[in-house]
C-alpha positions in Angstrom: 17.7 -20.1 -6.8 14.3 -18.7 -4.8 11.1 -18.1 -6.0 11.6 -14.4 -6.3 15.0 -14.6 -8.4 13.1 -17.1 -10.7 10.5 -14.9 -11.4 12.8 -12.1 -12.1 14.7 -14.0 -14.5 11.1 -15.0 -16.1 10.3 -11.2 -16.6 13.8 -10.0 -17.6 13.5 -13.0 -20.2 9.8 -11.9 -21.2 10.9 -8.4 -21.7 13.7 -9.2 -23.8 11.0 -10.6 -26.4 9.1 -7.7 -25.3 11.9 -5.2 -26.7 12.1 -6.9 -29.9 8.3 -6.9 -30.8 7.8 -3.5 -28.8 5.0 -2.0 -31.2 4.1 1.8 -31.7 0.8 2.9 -30.6 -1.7 2.0 -32.7 -3.8 4.4 -34.3 -6.7 4.6 -31.5 -3.8 4.7 -28.9 -2.3 7.4 -30.4 -5.9 8.8 -30.4 -6.0 8.2 -26.3 -2.4 9.8 -26.1 -3.4 12.9 -28.1 -6.8 13.6 -25.8 -4.8 12.8 -22.9 -2.2 15.6 -23.5 -5.1 18.3 -24.3 -6.6 17.4 -21.3 -3.9 17.3 -18.8 -4.8 20.7 -17.2 -8.0 19.5 -16.7 -6.8 16.5 -15.2 -4.4 19.1 -12.4 -7.4 21.0 -12.0 -9.4 17.9 -10.3 -6.2 17.0 -8.5 -6.4 20.5 -7.1 -10.1 20.3 -5.8 -9.2 16.8 -4.2 -6.3 18.0 -2.2 -8.1 20.6 -1.2 -10.2 18.7 0.6 -8.5 17.8 3.9 -9.1 14.2 4.1 -6.8 12.3 6.9 -8.4 9.1 7.6 -10.0 10.0 10.8 -11.3 13.3 9.5 -14.7 11.5 8.0 -16.5 14.2 6.6 -13.3 15.2 4.6 -13.3 11.6 3.4 -16.7 11.5 2.3 -16.7 14.7 0.7 -13.8 14.0 -1.8 -15.5 10.4 -2.4 -18.6 12.7 -3.8 -16.0 14.6 -6.1 -14.8 11.2 -7.2 -18.0 9.7 -7.5 -19.4 12.6 -9.8 -16.7 12.0 -12.1 -17.8 8.1 -12.0 -21.2 9.1 -12.7 -20.2 11.1 -15.3 -18.7 7.8 -17.1 -21.7 6.1 -16.8 -20.7 3.8 -13.8 -23.0 2.3 -11.3 -21.6 4.2 -8.1 -22.3 3.4 -4.6 -21.0 4.9 -1.2 -20.6 1.8 1.6 -20.8 3.0 4.9 -18.9 1.0 7.3 -20.6 0.0 10.8 -20.2 2.7 13.7 -18.1 0.1 15.6 -15.3 0.2 13.1 -15.2 4.0 13.0 -14.1 4.6 9.7 -16.1 7.0 6.8 -16.5 4.5 4.7 -15.8 3.3 0.3 -16.5 4.4 -2.8 -17.3 1.9 -5.4 -18.2 2.5 -8.9 -19.1 -0.5 -11.6 -19.9 -1.2 -15.2 -20.3 -4.3 -16.7 -18.9 -5.7 -20.0 -17.5 -8.8 -21.8 -13.9 -8.6 -21.6 -11.1 -9.1 -19.1 -12.5 -7.8 -15.6 -10.5 -5.2 -14.7 -10.5 -4.0 -10.5 -8.8 -0.7 -10.5 -8.0 0.6 -6.9 -7.6 4.2 -5.3 -8.0 5.2 -1.6 -9.7 8.7 -0.6 -7.7 9.6 2.7 -4.3 10.6 3.7 -2.5 10.6 6.8 -2.7 14.2 7.5 -5.5 14.9 9.7 -7.8 18.2 9.8 -5.3 19.6 12.4 -2.5 19.3 10.6 -0.4 22.6 9.5 0.0 21.0 5.7 -2.9 22.0 4.0 -4.4 22.8 0.5 -3.0 22.2 -3.1 0.4 24.8 -4.4 1.5 24.7 -7.7 5.0 25.8 -8.4 5.5 25.6 -12.6 5.6 21.7 -13.1 5.6 20.8 -9.2 2.5 20.5 -7.3 2.8 20.0 -3.5 -0.1 19.1 -1.0 -1.4 16.4 1.7 -1.8 13.4 -0.5 -1.1 14.7 -3.8 1.7 12.0 -4.2 -0.7 9.5 -2.0 -2.9 9.2 -3.5 -5.0 11.9 -4.6 -2.9 11.8 -8.1 -3.7 7.8 -8.3 -7.3 8.8 -8.2 -7.5 11.1 -11.0 -5.2 8.5 -13.4 -8.1 6.3 -12.5 -10.8 8.8 -13.8 -9.0 10.2 -16.6 -7.6 6.5 -18.3 -11.6 5.9 -18.6 -12.1 9.2 -19.6 -9.7 8.3 -22.7 -11.1 4.9 -22.9 -14.3 6.2 -23.5 -13.0 9.1 -25.9 -12.4 6.2 -28.3 -15.6 4.2 -27.6 -13.2 1.2 -25.9 -14.7 1.7 -22.2 -18.2 0.2 -23.2 -17.2 -3.4 -23.4 -14.3 -3.1 -20.5 -16.1 -4.7 -17.4 -14.6 -2.5 -14.7 -14.9 -2.0 -11.1 -13.2 0.9 -9.2 -12.5 1.0 -5.8 -11.9 4.1 -3.6 -11.1 2.9 -0.1 -11.8 5.4 3.0 -9.1 3.8 5.2 -5.8 3.0 3.4 -3.7 4.9 5.8 -5.4 3.4 8.9 -7.5 0.6 8.0 -10.4 -0.2 10.4 -11.2 -3.1 12.3 -12.0 -5.9 12.3 -10.5 -6.4 8.3 -13.2 -8.7 7.5 -15.7 -6.1 7.2 -13.5 -3.0 6.4 -12.1 -4.9 3.6 -14.7 -7.0 2.6 -16.0 -5.4 -0.2 -12.7 -5.1 -2.0 -12.1 -8.6 -1.4 -15.0 -9.6 -2.9 -14.0 -7.4 -5.8 -10.6 -9.1 -6.1 -12.6 -12.1 -6.2 -14.6 -11.1 -9.3 -11.7 -9.5 -11.2 -9.6 -11.1 -14.1 -6.9 -8.3 -13.3 -6.2 -5.4 -10.1 -4.0 -2.4 -11.1 -3.3 -0.3 -7.6 -2.8 3.4 -8.5 -0.4 4.9 -6.0 2.2 6.6 -7.3 5.1 5.3 -9.5 8.9 4.7 -9.1 11.4 6.1 -11.0 14.9 5.9 -10.2 18.7 5.5 -11.6 17.2 6.5 -14.9 14.5 4.0 -15.0 10.7 3.3 -15.0 10.0 0.4 -12.6 7.0 -2.2 -12.3 5.6 -3.3 -9.3 4.7 -6.5 -9.3 5.0 -7.6 -5.6 4.7 -5.8 -2.1 5.4 -6.9 1.2 2.9 -7.4 4.0 2.6 -5.2 7.0 1.7 -6.6 10.3 2.3 -5.5 14.0 3.2 -7.2 17.4 3.5 -6.6 20.8 5.7 -8.2 23.3 4.9 -7.6 26.8 7.5 -8.8 29.5 6.9 -9.0 33.5 9.7 -9.1 36.1 9.8 -9.5 39.9 9.7 -6.0 41.3 12.4 -5.6 44.1 15.2 -3.3 45.6 18.1 -3.3 42.8 20.7 -4.6 45.2 19.2 -8.1 45.0 19.4 -8.1 40.9 20.6 -11.3 39.1 19.9 -13.2 42.4 18.5 -16.3 42.8 15.3 -14.7 44.5 15.0 -11.7 42.0 16.1 -12.5 38.9 17.2 -10.0 36.3 13.9 -8.1 35.6 11.7 -7.0 32.9 14.3 -5.0 31.2 16.7 -6.9 30.7 14.2 -10.1 29.8 13.2 -7.7 27.5 16.2 -6.8 25.8 17.6 -10.6 25.8 14.3 -11.1 23.4 15.1 -8.3 21.3 18.6 -9.2 20.9 17.5 -12.6 19.9 15.4 -11.3 17.2 18.2 -9.9 15.5 20.4 -12.4 16.1 18.0 -15.6 15.3 15.4 -14.0 13.5 16.9 -11.4 11.2 18.5 -12.1 7.9 15.9 -13.9 5.6 15.6 -12.2 2.2 12.5 -9.7 2.2 12.3 -10.1 5.4 12.2 -7.0 7.8 11.1 -6.4 11.3 11.5 -2.8 13.6 10.3 -2.2 17.4 8.9 1.1 16.8 8.4 1.7 20.6 9.6 0.6 24.1 8.0 1.1 27.2 9.5 0.2 30.2 10.0 0.6 34.4 7.9 -0.2 37.5 4.5 1.3 35.8 3.3 1.3 32.7 0.8 2.3 30.7 0.4 2.2 26.9 -2.0 2.4 24.0 -1.4 0.9 20.9 -3.7 2.7 18.7 -2.5 5.9 19.7 1.1 4.7 20.0 1.8 6.3 23.3 2.6 5.3 26.5 3.6 6.4 30.0 6.1 5.0 32.2 7.4 5.0 36.0 10.7 3.6 37.5 13.4 4.2 39.9 17.1 3.0 39.2 17.2 1.3 42.8 13.9 -0.9 42.0 14.7 -3.8 39.8 11.6 -3.1 36.9 8.2 -5.2 36.6 6.8 -4.3 33.3 7.8 -3.6 29.7 5.8 -3.0 26.3 7.6 -3.3 23.3 5.3 -2.5 20.0 6.9 -3.4 16.6 6.2 -4.4 13.0 6.8 -7.2 10.5 6.9 -7.0 6.7 7.0 -10.1 4.6 7.0 -11.1 1.1 4.5 -14.2 1.4 2.2 -15.5 4.2 4.7 -18.7 4.7 7.4 -16.3 5.4 5.2 -14.4 7.9 4.1 -17.7 9.8 7.5 -18.9 10.0 8.7 -15.4 11.5 6.1 -15.5 13.9 7.0 -19.4 15.0 10.9 -18.0 16.1 9.4 -14.9 17.7 7.3 -17.0 19.6 10.2 -19.6 20.6 12.4 -16.9 21.8 9.9 -15.4 23.7 9.0 -18.8 25.3 12.6 -19.0 26.5 12.2 -16.9 30.1 15.0 -15.9 32.3 14.2 -17.3 36.2 11.6 -14.7 37.7 10.5 -13.4 34.6 7.6 -14.2 31.9 6.9 -12.5 28.4 4.1 -12.9 25.8 3.7 -11.9 22.3 0.6 -10.9 20.2 0.5 -10.4 16.8 -2.0 -8.4 14.4 -2.9 -9.0 11.0 -3.0 -5.9 8.7 -1.7 -5.8 5.1 -1.0 -9.0 3.5 1.9 -9.7 1.2 1.4 -9.1 -2.8 3.3 -12.0 -3.8 5.4 -11.8 -6.9 3.9 -14.4 -9.3 4.6 -15.4 -13.1 0.8 -13.8 -14.1 1.9 -10.7 -12.4 5.3 -10.8 -14.4 3.1 -10.9 -17.5 1.1 -7.8 -16.9 4.2 -6.4 -16.2 5.9 -7.4 -19.7 2.7 -5.5 -21.2 3.3 -2.7 -19.0 7.1 -2.6 -20.2 6.1 -2.7 -23.9 3.7 0.3 -23.4 6.2 1.9 -21.6 8.8 1.2 -24.9 6.1 2.5 -27.0 5.9 5.7 -25.1 9.9 6.6 -25.5 10.2 5.7 -22.2 12.4 2.2 -22.0 11.5 -1.0 -20.7 10.3 -1.4 -17.1 11.9 -4.1 -14.8 10.7 -5.2 -12.1 11.0 -3.3 -8.5 12.6 -4.6 -5.6 9.6 -4.8 -3.4 11.6 -4.0 -0.4 11.4 -0.6 -1.9 7.4 0.0 -1.5 5.4 -0.2 1.6 1.9 -2.1 1.9 -1.5 -1.1 0.0 -4.6 -2.2 -0.3 -3.9 -4.4 -3.5 -2.7 -7.0 -1.5 -5.8 -8.0 -0.1 -7.1 -8.9 -3.7 -3.5 -10.6 -4.5 -4.6 -14.3 -3.5 -7.6 -14.1 -6.0 -6.2 -12.6 -9.4 -2.8 -11.1 -11.0 -2.0 -7.7 -10.5 0.5 -4.8 -10.7 0.6 -1.7 -8.9 2.7 1.6 -8.9 0.7 3.1 -11.9 0.1 6.3 -10.7 2.0 9.3 -11.4 6.0 9.9 -9.9 5.9 11.7 -6.5 7.8 12.3 -3.5 7.5 13.2 0.2 4.8 11.0 0.8 3.6 11.1 4.5 5.2 14.5 4.9 5.2 17.9 4.8 7.4 18.0 1.3 5.1 15.6 -0.2 4.8 16.7 -4.1 4.1 15.5 -7.6 5.8 15.7 -11.1 2.8 17.0 -12.7 4.5 16.4 -15.8 3.9 13.0 -15.3 0.5 12.8 -14.6 -0.2 12.5 -18.6 2.3 10.0 -19.0 0.5 7.9 -15.8 -2.9 8.2 -17.6 -1.3 6.9 -21.1 0.1 4.0 -19.3 -3.2 2.8 -17.4 -5.3 3.6 -20.7 -3.4 1.9 -23.1 -3.3 -1.1 -20.8 -7.0 -1.4 -20.3 -7.1 -0.9 -24.0 -4.5 -3.8 -24.9 -6.1 -6.0 -21.8 -9.4 -5.9 -24.0 -8.2 -6.4 -27.2 -6.0 -9.7 -26.0 -9.6 -10.9 -24.7 -11.0 -10.5 -28.1 -8.1 -12.2 -29.7 -9.1 -15.0 -27.2 
């Protein structure tokens, strides 16, 4: 049985125990829930305000403007806020952090200010149609940012916030992280090393009539394959003095990836773009290229750009080693190299994450929603919480219910916004109560 399967069994057994003892809300928790319902329109208004600010990752002014709005909200809660600028060479707007001391479990709350929609994108502005809200970043993840603020407001309403040590981290480049990561994620990683628990507020998942808890997310990294062949007249291809050329060699390598690397649980890899011919230009930052070749010329060069997703660092390294071995086994008159770029590490499933899942599931039942089993990590992309996963227990997917992220159809179910706020506020409240009991 795999580690993942063992953790699933553990989580399900814990959930069955929780189901037996799933309590109703306490009087203080009900006070928070009532306050959240009474201020649901206020939360939607704040969501509208931030969605109406265009903040694609490379729109630095827009990202900073969203940061100013969220800083205003954190300041009103008594957090000590700081805008952290990035060095010029990182070419990103920066991050907003808010901090508050306390004596309970140290909780890191993670959101991000940027979207995938840049200032020149046609998809701009918040629109409301009944219980549906749409607009750039409304799902990914400006609604999650609002969940953080209003969960803290609800805790403040009952006097519980004062005792909870909190760091709120709103990164400004989650959708296209700045490089090097040692700089762009330094402050987030340090916050993860400080924290006892990390909570990520990208959108929640609901399907098959059930809410799902996110205790694991896969990594996201990239690879570039470069292949060289011998340019010659095509009449000589496959001959002793010419060989197969760059394109056939690239095809051999990709076919071997498919046959020999594919198949391990939770591993996927993708060849996203390929450029091949006599002359090749490719810009990996823009994901754009230009090629020239002729049917009667054996091609000289190929560039393939792809990605890898894994559930653990070990799985990532095994995959890279297999790919390197295939690339090194070149056909005559060809040569190839493969390089890798780290981006988002994995958030591996752990026993600590599974225990947090049980707490969240119990809260969901108390709210009348039913239990929350663990989500298959293949159903989610990477996120900033993965950078802190090696240092602290965590849960992701604590935002509202949305769909169409990264598309012009991005939307949110506005009725799910108070639900997400309640889950987050009650979870933090109960985590604080656990600390006092200890």
